C-alpha angles and dihedrals in degrees: 000000000000111000097173126230094258094061098076117102121231130201089230086078093056132106132189131202119199111196089340095310118117107233105218091177095060114136103169141358124191114170122153142174115236123196118229114220139177119212114240116202120191123199112251093021122095093201126097114220120209112225112201114230103168141286144267130210116218140151146113139274119205122201133184101240111248100142143355099253100118094037093050094050093052097037088062090047093053090052095046096040091230110116121204114244095231130195122207122194123189124194122190114184130201101223092203097057103019089233117140140201112217124186127183123203115195135191088030124170131180105238098193131032121207100220099173131007128134142126130211115264093009132106114245125238124190118208118197119191111218134204121185140179101217148019139188134193102227100177135009135206108229 
């Protein structure tokens, strides 16, 4: 089967919106849904059966540091105890066909804030761990 070298997707064609704002300084996003299972063991059977209990959405977003926008929003939330109910939308486009994959993550919160972290003569990245309560596939690449 010949796929062709131009069919592979690249993260360079991706965009991310955080609470409706396009994040031009995005470097990496890695958010996934993970199933939660109990192991069921039945007498006389050597197999272990996974019993589905639910799911959790977790991951990280990494930005090249250009400002303090995300940090400031969440620093105030941590002090007040009132967390923003954030929405994250990712769009990955196939440049050859124009088709896109869009995923929305809802009920998102940043679970860790990088307050300080830099090194002389190096660019600064900020990595924000994320937990969320929901997700939706908005658009698929066929």
